[in-house]
C-alpha positions as CSV (number, residue, x, y, z in Angstrom):
1,M,-43.8,38.4,-29.3
2,N,-43.5,41.9,-28.1
3,P,-40.2,43.3,-29.5
4,I,-39.3,44.9,-26.1
5,V,-39.7,41.4,-24.5
6,L,-37.5,40.0,-27.2
7,Q,-34.9,42.7,-26.4
8,A,-35.2,41.9,-22.7
9,A,-34.6,38.2,-23.5
10,E,-31.4,39.0,-25.4
11,H,-30.2,41.0,-22.4
12,F,-30.9,38.1,-20.0
13,A,-29.2,35.6,-22.3
14,A,-26.2,37.9,-22.4
15,G,-25.9,37.9,-18.6
16,R,-27.6,41.3,-18.0
17,P,-30.7,40.4,-15.9
18,E,-31.1,44.0,-14.5
19,Q,-31.5,45.4,-18.0
20,A,-33.9,42.6,-18.8
21,D,-35.9,43.3,-15.7
22,A,-36.1,47.0,-16.6
23,L,-37.5,46.3,-20.1
24,C,-40.1,43.8,-18.7
25,A,-41.2,46.5,-16.2
26,E,-41.8,48.9,-19.1
27,V,-44.0,46.3,-20.9
28,L,-45.9,45.5,-17.7
29,R,-46.7,49.1,-17.1
30,A,-48.6,49.1,-20.4
31,D,-50.0,45.5,-20.1
32,P,-49.9,44.2,-16.4
33,D,-51.0,40.7,-17.5
34,H,-48.4,40.2,-20.3
35,I,-47.4,36.7,-19.4
36,P,-44.1,36.5,-21.3
37,A,-42.9,39.7,-19.6
38,L,-44.2,38.5,-16.2
39,H,-42.3,35.2,-16.7
40,L,-39.0,36.7,-17.8
41,A,-39.3,39.3,-15.0
42,A,-39.8,36.4,-12.5
43,V,-36.8,34.5,-13.8
44,A,-34.7,37.7,-13.6
45,A,-35.9,38.2,-10.0
46,F,-34.9,34.7,-8.9
47,V,-31.5,35.1,-10.6
48,T,-30.8,38.4,-8.8
49,D,-31.8,36.9,-5.3
50,R,-35.2,38.6,-5.2
51,A,-37.1,35.4,-4.5
52,S,-40.2,37.1,-3.0
53,V,-40.5,39.3,-6.1
54,G,-40.2,36.3,-8.3
55,A,-42.8,34.4,-6.4
56,A,-45.2,37.3,-6.6
57,L,-44.7,37.5,-10.4
58,L,-45.3,33.8,-10.8
59,G,-48.5,34.2,-8.7
60,R,-49.7,36.8,-11.2
61,I,-49.1,34.4,-14.1
62,F,-51.0,31.6,-12.4
63,S,-53.9,33.9,-11.7
64,V,-54.2,34.3,-15.5
65,D,-53.0,30.7,-16.6
66,P,-52.8,28.3,-13.7
67,E,-51.1,25.6,-15.8
68,H,-48.6,27.8,-17.6
69,A,-45.8,25.3,-18.2
70,P,-42.8,27.7,-18.4
71,A,-43.8,29.3,-15.1
72,L,-44.3,25.9,-13.5
73,V,-40.8,24.9,-14.5
74,T,-39.5,28.2,-13.0
75,L,-41.4,27.5,-9.9
76,G,-40.0,24.0,-9.7
77,D,-36.5,25.3,-10.1
78,A,-37.0,27.9,-7.4
79,L,-38.4,25.4,-5.0
80,A,-35.6,23.0,-5.7
81,V,-33.0,25.7,-4.9
82,K,-34.8,26.3,-1.6
83,G,-34.7,22.6,-0.8
84,E,-38.4,22.2,-1.1
85,Q,-38.2,19.1,-3.3
86,E,-41.7,17.8,-2.9
87,G,-43.0,21.1,-4.2
88,A,-40.5,21.0,-7.0
89,V,-41.7,17.5,-8.0
90,A,-45.3,18.7,-8.0
91,A,-44.5,21.7,-10.2
92,F,-42.5,19.7,-12.7
93,R,-45.3,17.1,-12.9
94,R,-47.9,19.8,-13.6
95,A,-45.6,21.3,-16.3
96,L,-45.2,17.9,-17.9
97,V,-49.0,17.7,-18.5
98,R,-48.6,20.4,-21.1
99,R,-45.1,19.5,-22.2
100,P,-44.9,15.7,-22.0
101,D,-42.2,15.5,-24.6
102,D,-39.8,17.9,-23.0
103,A,-36.7,15.7,-22.3
104,G,-35.0,18.4,-20.2
105,L,-38.1,18.7,-18.0
106,H,-38.2,14.9,-17.3
107,N,-34.5,15.3,-16.3
108,K,-35.4,18.1,-13.9
109,L,-38.1,15.9,-12.4
110,G,-35.6,13.1,-12.0
111,V,-33.2,15.3,-10.1
112,A,-35.8,16.5,-7.7
113,L,-36.9,12.9,-7.1
114,G,-33.3,11.9,-6.5
115,E,-32.9,14.6,-3.9
116,L,-35.9,12.9,-2.1
117,A,-34.1,9.5,-2.4
118,R,-36.9,8.2,-4.6
119,F,-34.4,6.7,-6.9
120,D,-36.7,4.2,-8.7
121,E,-39.0,7.1,-9.7
122,A,-35.9,9.2,-10.6
123,E,-34.7,6.4,-12.8
124,A,-38.0,6.3,-14.7
125,A,-37.8,10.0,-15.3
126,Y,-34.3,9.8,-16.7
127,R,-35.2,6.9,-18.9
128,R,-38.1,8.9,-20.3
129,A,-35.8,11.8,-20.9
130,L,-33.4,9.6,-22.8
131,A,-36.2,8.0,-24.8
132,L,-37.2,11.5,-25.9
133,D,-33.6,12.7,-26.5
134,A,-30.9,9.9,-26.6
135,H,-28.2,12.5,-26.7
136,L,-29.1,14.2,-23.5
137,T,-25.9,13.6,-21.7
138,R,-26.9,15.1,-18.4
139,A,-29.8,12.7,-18.2
140,C,-27.5,9.7,-18.8
141,F,-25.2,10.9,-16.1
142,N,-28.1,11.4,-13.7
143,L,-29.4,7.9,-14.6
144,A,-26.0,6.4,-13.6
145,I,-26.3,8.1,-10.2
146,A,-29.8,6.8,-9.6
147,L,-28.7,3.3,-10.6
148,A,-25.7,3.5,-8.3
149,E,-27.9,4.6,-5.4
150,Q,-30.1,1.5,-5.9
151,G,-27.0,-0.7,-5.7
152,R,-27.1,-1.6,-9.4
153,L,-23.5,-1.0,-9.9
154,A,-22.9,-2.8,-13.2
155,E,-25.8,-0.8,-14.8
156,A,-24.5,2.4,-13.3
157,E,-21.0,1.7,-14.7
158,E,-22.5,1.1,-18.1
159,A,-24.3,4.5,-17.9
160,Y,-21.2,6.3,-16.9
161,R,-19.2,4.8,-19.7
162,A,-22.0,5.8,-22.1
163,V,-21.5,9.4,-20.9
164,I,-17.8,9.1,-21.5
165,A,-18.3,7.7,-25.0
166,R,-20.4,10.8,-25.8
167,E,-18.5,13.4,-23.9
168,P,-15.2,12.3,-22.3
169,T,-14.8,15.6,-20.5
170,Y,-18.2,15.7,-19.0
171,R,-17.8,17.2,-15.5
172,G,-17.9,14.7,-12.7
173,V,-18.2,11.5,-14.8
174,W,-14.6,10.3,-14.2
175,L,-14.9,11.1,-10.5
176,N,-18.2,9.3,-10.1
177,L,-16.9,6.3,-12.1
178,G,-13.9,6.2,-9.9
179,N,-16.1,6.2,-6.8
180,L,-18.2,3.4,-8.3
181,L,-15.1,1.3,-9.0
182,V,-13.9,1.8,-5.4
183,D,-17.2,0.5,-4.2
184,Q,-16.5,-2.7,-6.1
185,A,-12.9,-2.8,-4.8
186,R,-11.6,-2.4,-8.4
187,L,-9.0,-0.1,-7.0
188,D,-6.5,0.0,-9.9
189,E,-9.3,0.9,-12.3
190,A,-10.6,3.5,-9.8
191,E,-7.1,5.0,-9.7
192,A,-7.0,5.3,-13.5
193,A,-10.4,7.0,-13.5
194,Y,-9.4,9.6,-10.8
195,R,-6.2,10.3,-12.7
196,R,-8.3,10.9,-15.9
197,A,-10.5,13.3,-13.9
198,L,-7.4,15.1,-12.8
199,D,-6.4,15.6,-16.4
200,E,-9.4,17.9,-16.6
201,D,-9.2,19.4,-13.2
202,P,-5.7,19.0,-11.7
203,D,-6.3,21.3,-8.8
204,D,-9.5,19.7,-7.4
205,P,-8.6,18.8,-3.7
206,G,-11.6,16.4,-3.5
207,L,-10.4,14.5,-6.5
208,L,-6.9,14.3,-5.0
209,C,-8.2,13.0,-1.8
210,N,-10.2,10.3,-3.6
211,L,-7.1,9.3,-5.5
212,G,-5.2,9.2,-2.2
213,A,-7.8,6.9,-0.7
214,A,-7.6,4.5,-3.7
215,L,-3.8,4.4,-3.6
216,Y,-3.9,3.8,0.2
217,R,-6.3,0.9,-0.2
218,Q,-3.9,-0.6,-2.8
219,G,-1.1,-0.4,-0.2
220,L,0.7,2.3,-2.3
221,L,1.3,4.5,0.8
222,D,4.0,6.7,-0.6
223,D,1.9,7.5,-3.7
224,A,-1.1,8.2,-1.4
225,I,1.0,10.6,0.6
226,V,1.9,12.6,-2.5
227,S,-1.8,12.8,-3.5
228,Y,-2.9,14.0,-0.1
229,R,0.0,16.6,0.1
230,R,-1.1,17.9,-3.3
231,A,-4.7,18.3,-2.0
232,I,-3.5,20.2,1.0
233,A,-1.2,22.4,-1.1
234,R,-4.2,23.4,-3.3
235,A,-6.6,23.9,-0.4
236,P,-4.7,24.4,2.9
237,G,-8.0,24.6,4.8
238,N,-9.2,21.3,3.4
239,G,-10.7,19.6,6.4
240,P,-10.5,15.9,5.4
241,A,-7.1,15.9,3.7
242,L,-4.9,16.8,6.7
243,P,-6.0,14.0,9.1
244,L,-6.0,11.4,6.2
245,L,-2.4,12.5,5.4
246,G,-1.5,11.9,9.1
247,L,-3.0,8.4,9.1
248,V,-1.1,7.4,5.9
249,L,2.2,8.8,7.1
250,H,1.7,7.0,10.3
251,E,1.0,3.7,8.7
252,A,3.9,4.2,6.3
253,G,6.2,4.6,9.3
254,H,7.0,8.2,8.7
255,L,6.3,8.8,12.4
256,H,7.9,12.3,12.8
257,D,6.0,13.6,9.8
258,A,2.8,11.9,11.0
259,A,3.1,13.5,14.5
260,E,3.6,16.9,12.9
261,I,0.4,16.5,10.8
262,Y,-1.6,15.3,13.7
263,R,-0.5,18.3,15.7
264,R,-1.5,20.7,12.9
265,T,-4.8,19.0,12.6
266,F,-5.4,19.2,16.3
267,A,-4.5,22.9,16.3
268,L,-7.3,23.4,13.8
269,D,-9.8,21.5,15.9
270,A,-8.9,21.0,19.6
271,S,-12.1,19.0,20.1
272,D,-11.1,16.2,17.8
273,H,-10.6,13.2,20.2
274,V,-9.7,10.9,17.3
275,I,-6.7,12.9,16.3
276,A,-5.6,13.2,19.9
277,S,-5.7,9.5,20.2
278,N,-3.9,8.9,16.9
279,L,-1.2,11.4,18.0
280,G,-0.8,9.4,21.2
281,A,-0.3,6.2,19.2
282,C,2.2,7.8,16.9
283,L,4.2,9.3,19.8
284,S,4.1,5.8,21.5
285,E,5.8,4.3,18.4
286,L,8.4,7.1,18.6
287,G,9.1,6.1,22.2
288,T,8.0,9.3,23.8
289,L,5.6,7.4,26.1
290,D,4.9,10.2,28.7
291,E,3.8,12.6,26.0
292,A,1.9,9.7,24.2
293,I,0.0,8.9,27.4
294,S,-0.9,12.6,27.9
295,A,-2.3,12.7,24.4
296,C,-4.5,9.7,24.9
297,E,-5.6,10.9,28.3
298,H,-6.6,14.2,26.6
299,A,-8.6,12.2,24.0
300,L,-10.4,10.5,26.8
301,L,-11.2,13.8,28.5
302,L,-12.8,14.9,25.3
303,K,-14.7,11.5,24.9
304,P,-14.4,9.1,27.8
305,D,-15.9,6.2,25.8
306,H,-13.5,6.4,22.9
307,A,-12.4,2.8,22.8
308,P,-9.4,3.2,20.5
309,A,-7.9,5.7,23.0
310,W,-8.2,3.2,25.8
311,T,-6.6,0.6,23.6
312,N,-3.7,2.9,22.7
313,L,-3.3,3.7,26.4
314,G,-3.2,0.0,27.2
315,I,-0.4,-0.6,24.6
316,M,1.6,2.2,26.2
317,F,1.2,0.8,29.6
318,E,2.5,-2.6,28.3
319,K,5.6,-0.8,26.9
320,Q,6.2,0.5,30.4
321,E,5.7,-3.0,31.8
322,R,2.7,-1.9,33.8
323,A,0.8,-5.2,33.1
324,A,-2.1,-4.6,35.5
325,D,-2.7,-1.1,34.2
326,A,-2.5,-2.3,30.6
327,V,-5.2,-5.0,31.3
328,A,-7.4,-2.4,33.0
329,A,-7.1,0.0,30.1
330,H,-7.9,-2.7,27.5
331,R,-10.9,-3.8,29.6
332,C,-12.1,-0.1,29.5
333,A,-11.9,-0.3,25.7
334,V,-14.2,-3.3,25.4
335,V,-16.6,-1.9,28.0
336,A,-16.8,1.3,26.0
337,D,-17.4,-0.6,22.8
338,P,-18.2,-4.3,23.2
339,A,-18.1,-4.8,19.4
340,Y,-14.6,-3.3,19.1
341,A,-12.7,-6.3,17.7
342,K,-9.3,-4.6,18.0
343,G,-10.0,-3.9,21.7
344,H,-10.7,-7.5,22.4
345,A,-7.6,-8.6,20.4
346,N,-5.3,-6.2,22.4
347,L,-6.9,-7.3,25.7
348,A,-6.1,-10.9,24.8
349,V,-2.4,-10.0,24.3
350,A,-2.3,-8.0,27.6
351,L,-3.9,-10.9,29.5
352,R,-1.3,-13.3,28.1
353,N,1.5,-11.0,29.1
354,A,0.0,-10.8,32.6
355,G,-0.2,-14.6,32.8
356,A,-3.9,-15.1,32.4
357,I,-3.6,-17.4,29.4
358,D,-7.0,-19.2,29.6
359,E,-8.9,-15.9,29.7
360,A,-6.6,-14.5,26.9
361,L,-7.7,-17.4,24.7
362,A,-11.4,-16.8,25.4
363,V,-11.0,-13.1,24.7
364,S,-9.1,-13.8,21.5
365,H,-11.9,-16.1,20.3
366,R,-14.3,-13.1,20.8
367,A,-12.0,-10.8,18.8
368,I,-11.9,-13.2,15.9
369,A,-15.7,-13.7,16.0
370,L,-16.2,-10.0,15.9
371,D,-13.9,-9.4,12.9
372,P,-12.4,-12.5,11.3
373,E,-10.5,-10.3,8.8
374,Q,-8.0,-8.7,11.3
375,P,-4.6,-10.1,10.2
376,L,-2.7,-9.2,13.3
377,A,-5.5,-10.5,15.6
378,Q,-5.6,-13.7,13.7
379,Y,-1.8,-14.0,14.0
380,N,-2.0,-13.5,17.7
381,H,-4.9,-15.9,17.9
382,A,-2.8,-18.5,16.2
383,H,-0.2,-18.1,19.0
384,F,-2.9,-18.7,21.6
385,L,-4.2,-21.8,19.8
386,L,-0.7,-23.3,19.2
387,M,0.4,-22.5,22.8
388,N,-2.5,-24.6,24.0
389,G,-1.7,-27.5,21.7
390,D,-4.4,-26.9,19.1
391,F,-2.1,-27.3,16.1
392,A,-4.9,-27.9,13.5
393,D,-6.6,-24.6,14.0
394,G,-3.5,-22.8,15.1
395,F,-1.4,-23.5,12.0
396,E,-4.4,-22.5,9.8
397,A,-4.7,-19.2,11.6
398,Y,-0.9,-18.8,11.4
399,R,-1.3,-18.2,7.7
400,W,-2.5,-14.7,8.5
401,R,1.1,-13.6,9.3
402,R,1.6,-13.1,5.6
403,K,-1.1,-10.4,5.5
404,C,0.4,-8.5,8.5
405,R,2.4,-5.6,7.0
406,T,4.3,-5.1,10.2
407,L,5.4,-8.7,10.2
408,S,6.0,-9.3,6.5
409,D,7.8,-6.1,5.6
410,G,11.1,-7.0,4.0
411,D,10.2,-10.7,3.6
412,P,10.5,-12.2,0.2
413,S,7.4,-12.4,-2.0
414,F,6.9,-14.4,-5.2
415,T,4.4,-14.6,-8.0
416,E,4.7,-18.3,-8.5
417,P,1.8,-20.4,-7.0
418,E,1.9,-21.4,-3.4
419,W,2.3,-25.2,-2.8
420,Q,-0.8,-26.6,-1.1
421,G,0.6,-30.1,-0.4
422,E,-0.3,-31.8,-3.7
423,P,2.2,-34.3,-5.2
424,L,5.2,-32.6,-6.6
425,D,6.2,-35.1,-9.3
426,G,9.6,-33.7,-10.0
427,R,8.6,-30.0,-9.9
428,T,10.9,-27.5,-8.2
429,L,9.7,-26.0,-4.9
430,L,11.2,-22.9,-3.3
431,L,11.0,-22.9,0.4
432,F,12.1,-19.6,2.0
433,A,12.9,-18.2,5.4
434,E,10.6,-15.5,6.9
435,Y,11.7,-14.3,10.3
436,G,14.5,-15.2,12.6
437,L,17.4,-17.6,12.3
438,G,15.9,-19.8,15.0
439,D,12.8,-20.3,13.0
440,V,14.8,-21.7,10.0
441,L,16.7,-24.1,12.3
442,H,13.4,-25.2,13.8
443,F,11.5,-25.9,10.6
444,V,14.2,-27.4,8.3
445,R,13.3,-30.6,10.0
446,Y,10.5,-30.9,7.5
447,L,12.7,-31.0,4.4
448,P,13.1,-34.8,4.2
449,M,9.3,-35.0,4.2
450,V,9.1,-32.6,1.3
451,V,11.7,-34.5,-0.6
452,A,9.7,-37.6,-0.2
453,R,6.8,-35.9,-2.1
454,G,9.0,-36.0,-5.2
455,A,10.3,-32.4,-5.2
456,R,13.4,-30.7,-6.2
457,I,14.0,-28.2,-3.4
458,I,15.5,-24.8,-3.4
459,L,16.0,-23.4,0.1
460,Q,16.4,-19.6,0.5
461,V,17.8,-18.6,3.9
462,Q,19.7,-15.9,5.6
463,P,23.4,-15.9,4.6
464,A,24.6,-16.8,8.1
465,L,22.9,-20.2,7.8
466,A,23.8,-21.1,4.3
467,S,27.0,-23.0,4.9
468,L,25.5,-25.1,7.7
469,L,22.4,-26.0,5.8
470,R,24.2,-27.0,2.6
471,Q,24.8,-30.4,4.3
472,L,21.1,-31.2,3.9
473,P,20.6,-33.9,1.2
474,D,18.6,-33.2,-2.0
475,V,18.4,-29.5,-1.2
476,T,19.9,-26.5,-3.1
477,V,20.6,-23.8,-0.6
478,I,20.7,-20.1,-1.8
479,P,21.6,-17.3,0.5
480,R,19.0,-14.5,0.5
481,G,20.2,-11.8,-1.8
482,E,21.6,-14.1,-4.4
483,V,19.8,-14.9,-7.7
484,L,17.4,-17.8,-7.5
485,P,17.2,-20.5,-10.1
486,P,13.8,-21.1,-11.8
487,F,11.1,-22.8,-9.7
488,D,7.5,-23.9,-10.1
489,L,6.0,-23.5,-6.7
490,Q,6.9,-21.6,-3.5
491,L,6.1,-21.8,0.2
492,P,7.3,-20.1,3.4
493,L,9.3,-22.6,5.4
494,M,7.0,-22.0,8.5
495,S,4.0,-23.2,6.6
496,L,5.2,-26.8,6.4
497,P,3.6,-27.9,9.7
498,R,0.2,-26.9,8.2
499,I,0.9,-28.7,4.9
500,F,1.8,-31.9,6.8
501,G,-1.0,-31.6,9.3
502,T,1.3,-31.7,12.3
503,T,-0.2,-32.4,15.7
504,L,1.4,-32.7,19.1
505,D,1.7,-36.5,18.5
506,T,3.2,-36.2,15.0
507,I,5.9,-33.6,15.5
508,P,8.9,-34.7,13.4
509,A,11.5,-34.8,16.2
510,D,14.1,-37.3,15.0
511,I,17.4,-35.8,16.1
512,P,20.0,-34.8,15.1
513,Y,18.7,-33.5,11.8
514,L,21.6,-31.1,11.5
515,H,25.3,-32.0,11.8
516,P,28.5,-30.1,12.3
517,D,31.3,-30.3,9.7
518,P,33.4,-33.3,10.9
519,A,36.8,-31.6,10.4
520,T,35.8,-28.4,12.2
521,L,34.3,-30.5,15.0
522,L,37.6,-32.4,15.4
523,R,39.5,-29.1,15.7
524,W,37.1,-27.9,18.4
525,R,37.3,-31.1,20.4
526,A,41.1,-31.0,20.2
527,A,41.1,-27.4,21.4
528,L,38.9,-28.4,24.4
529,A,40.4,-31.8,25.1
530,D,42.4,-30.7,28.2
531,V,39.3,-29.3,30.0
532,T,38.0,-31.8,32.5
533,A,35.3,-29.6,33.9
534,L,31.7,-29.6,32.5
535,K,32.0,-27.5,29.3
536,V,29.0,-25.2,29.2
537,G,28.2,-22.8,26.4
538,V,26.1,-19.8,27.3
539,V,23.9,-17.3,25.4
540,W,22.1,-14.7,27.5
541,A,20.7,-12.4,24.9
542,G,19.1,-12.6,21.5
543,N,18.7,-10.1,18.7
544,A,17.9,-6.7,20.2
545,R,15.6,-5.9,17.3
546,H,13.3,-8.8,18.1
547,K,9.9,-7.4,19.2
548,G,9.9,-9.6,22.3
549,D,13.5,-9.1,23.2
550,R,12.9,-7.3,26.5
551,Q,10.9,-10.4,27.7
552,R,13.4,-13.0,26.6
553,S,16.9,-11.5,26.9
554,L,18.9,-11.0,30.0
555,S,22.1,-9.2,31.0
556,A,25.4,-11.0,31.4
557,E,25.5,-9.8,35.0
558,A,22.1,-11.4,35.7
559,V,23.2,-14.8,34.3
560,L,26.9,-15.5,34.3
561,P,27.8,-15.1,38.0
562,R,25.1,-17.6,38.9
563,L,26.6,-20.2,36.5
564,A,30.2,-19.7,37.6
565,M,30.9,-22.6,40.0
566,P,33.3,-25.4,40.7
567,G,33.4,-28.1,38.1
568,V,32.0,-25.9,35.4
569,Q,34.0,-24.2,32.6
570,L,31.8,-21.5,30.9
571,Y,32.2,-20.6,27.2
572,S,30.5,-17.5,25.8
573,L,28.6,-18.1,22.5
574,Q,27.2,-14.6,22.6
575,K,27.7,-13.1,19.2
576,E,26.2,-9.7,19.8
577,P,27.4,-8.4,23.2
578,R,25.4,-5.8,25.0
579,P,26.8,-2.8,26.9
580,G,28.4,-3.9,30.1
581,D,28.9,-7.5,29.0
582,G,32.7,-7.1,28.6
583,E,33.1,-6.0,32.2
584,V,31.2,-9.0,33.5
585,L,33.3,-11.4,31.4
586,A,36.5,-9.7,32.5
587,A,35.4,-10.0,36.2
588,L,34.9,-13.8,35.7
589,G,38.5,-14.2,34.4
590,S,39.4,-17.7,33.5
591,G,36.0,-18.9,34.6
592,I,34.6,-18.1,31.1
593,V,36.2,-18.2,27.7
594,D,34.8,-16.0,25.0
595,L,34.4,-18.1,21.8
596,A,32.6,-15.3,19.8
597,P,35.7,-14.2,17.9
598,A,36.1,-17.7,16.5
599,L,32.5,-18.0,15.4
600,G,32.1,-16.8,11.8
601,D,28.7,-18.2,10.9
602,F,26.4,-21.0,12.1
603,A,28.6,-23.7,10.7
604,D,31.3,-22.6,13.1
605,T,28.8,-22.3,16.0
606,A,27.4,-25.7,15.3
607,A,30.9,-27.3,15.6
608,A,31.6,-25.4,18.8
609,V,28.2,-26.4,20.3
610,A,28.8,-30.1,19.4
611,A,32.1,-30.0,21.2
612,L,30.5,-28.8,24.4
613,D,28.7,-30.8,27.1
614,L,25.8,-28.5,27.5
615,V,24.3,-25.2,26.1
616,I,22.4,-22.8,28.4
617,A,20.6,-20.2,26.4
618,V,17.7,-17.8,26.4
619,D,15.1,-18.3,23.7
620,T,17.3,-17.6,20.7
621,S,18.7,-19.3,17.6
622,V,21.6,-21.0,19.4
623,A,19.0,-22.9,21.6
624,H,17.4,-24.2,18.3
625,L,20.8,-25.1,16.9
626,A,21.7,-27.1,20.0
627,G,18.4,-28.9,19.8
628,A,18.7,-29.6,16.1
629,L,22.2,-31.0,16.7
630,G,20.8,-33.3,19.4
631,R,23.0,-31.7,22.1
632,P,21.8,-31.1,25.7
633,V,20.4,-27.6,25.9
634,W,18.8,-25.8,28.9
635,M,16.6,-22.9,27.9
636,L,15.4,-20.0,30.0
637,T,11.9,-19.4,28.8
638,P,9.6,-16.4,29.3
639,Y,6.2,-17.2,30.8
640,A,4.2,-17.2,27.6
641,L,6.1,-15.5,24.8
642,D,6.5,-18.2,22.1
643,W,3.8,-20.7,21.2
644,R,6.3,-23.5,20.4
645,W,7.2,-24.1,24.0
646,L,3.5,-24.8,24.9
647,R,2.4,-24.4,28.5
648,D,3.5,-25.7,31.9
649,R,6.1,-28.1,30.4
650,E,9.8,-28.5,31.2
651,D,10.4,-30.5,28.1
652,S,9.8,-29.8,24.4
653,P,8.3,-32.2,21.9
654,W,10.3,-30.4,19.2
655,Y,13.7,-31.0,20.8
656,P,14.0,-34.2,22.9
657,T,17.4,-33.0,24.4
658,M,15.9,-29.7,25.6
659,R,15.0,-28.8,29.1
660,L,13.0,-25.7,29.8
661,F,13.5,-23.4,32.8
662,R,10.3,-21.5,32.5
663,Q,9.2,-18.3,34.3
664,R,6.4,-19.2,36.7
665,V,5.4,-15.5,36.9
666,P,5.7,-13.1,33.9
667,R,8.9,-11.1,33.9
668,E,10.3,-12.8,37.0
669,W,13.7,-14.4,36.3
670,D,15.1,-15.0,39.8
671,D,13.2,-18.2,40.2
672,P,14.1,-19.9,36.9
673,L,17.7,-18.7,37.3
674,M,17.9,-20.2,40.8
675,R,16.5,-23.5,39.6
676,L,18.9,-23.6,36.6
677,S,21.9,-22.8,38.8
678,A,20.9,-25.6,41.3
679,A,20.5,-28.1,38.4
680,L,23.9,-27.1,37.0
681,A,25.6,-27.6,40.4
682,I,24.1,-31.1,40.6
683,L,25.2,-32.0,37.0
684,A,28.7,-30.7,37.7
685,A,28.9,-32.7,40.8
686,K,27.8,-35.9,38.9
687,T,30.4,-35.1,36.2
688,E,33.2,-34.8,38.7
689,S,32.3,-38.1,40.4
């Protein structure tokens, strides 16, 4: 080869294309058709962004040798850079006619075919490259990509791992392997792959975002937050990371931080209707409803058919007790997107709250049909089914409560197998409480049926219930927080109706199934012996932290004056007084006696209730306690809040001594309070006579 061309090639290899070009020009002045000089000059022209010059030089080569392989390869490379992949494929194929054993050229052909989504042809090209050079790592890497694009994930994984075996630090291999593992829901392995990739490139924001996504999908929200924050710190203008961080902060309950991130994101792009809607949802959870509504309304100005914004708006209207507006907003959501399962699910809840239970059930069926994997929608659907007496399907759907993070946070979880109803044959079964105290009192009725299956039973409950429930035969009661003895199987207490196939006709309702301590009961009866009036215990409010508390609880002022009447002695069983309750009790004077100071736990309350003639309560644990003790209990019941009270009934198949005073219209208490007061007056008159 011409020594000047060799010198030019050395300059080019050393990263000095201008010097190489100058030497080639010197050669071409003496010999205009010198093909090696023409080719090197063309390559230098493309490298220095003089594409038209490079193309002209290649044209001169092809006029002399139309099938000059190196020039065809350079042409293919240039066309590929311009995005003209069909031309690149044609050039590479022509070059391969003269250089059929060039493994690198087969790899180039595969890349161009892959850009055209012709992955089967690309695969063939890569396999030919590897057949020619089994150590060509980049061809193995590209083969893995082609296999993954064809959905052949196991083969793709094998190819990626082959790259790792040869060259563990090969750029992109750990990232791609992580992505492949995510596609197979092998999230812990994907996490490990991303972390290995970060060992090589710890500041790559894309890698950090992928790791954050894998952590999020595993439910490791705090770890995901750390990863997204690292991505943003390394690339503050990183578009995807900021909204993703907002979403994870929101789901993790870091609402103030989430709102701040949403605002930052929206400041970068004020046309982002999704972020505006998410900001509204976050502000709603923070309780700033007016600002939340404004955010969602702004989202709808940007995109009037954005169904999630309508859904968020409907939820906000429900919080403001604007039932008709809530239903209207949720209807807009499902009109905007008829396939939006969450929209149908929320519409069903709004319809129930508005009193349209039959339509709510139909809409809930639609939500589940659209997306059977929505845990919260399934949980609410279970309520609709159970409320309508469909216990078989209802208790099956009720299993989804365990997958609802908002419902199960803080509940116990165990690694032992869950009991499915098989014979127990002397094994030890842990039954554990999930939600409220009333739920435990309701479902411990099933324990004798479990004992009959041959089990040794451990019952884990809230500490306030432990002393009362220790009376249960063949049961070891452990307060939550204390160390549990070993056990073989476990089950949430509220799953027992499903295990035993409970229907409306087979509800175990033999009462009493709980009993007060005899000595404590004698003391209470002695203390109340001189009272000749009807002795009525009253509870007007439940746990303020209950999500439905606004619908079920009342003020002392709304309830007690209506019950103060001749022939009735009232006793307050209210353990957690609300602001203003003390003034109402003081105003009633001797008409009501506050028993709360004497009630340490539920064993004390049980004895007090057993000594009274009647308990009047809202839907709270004391109502369940009275029913379990077999004592007369009148309960003020919201229109359609809790499934267990069914529909349109004044009695309860769960508690034979219970009478329901149900709202006939949602959120309207005057009517049931008036009916209850009249019934109490009649009962007091009968007692006096």
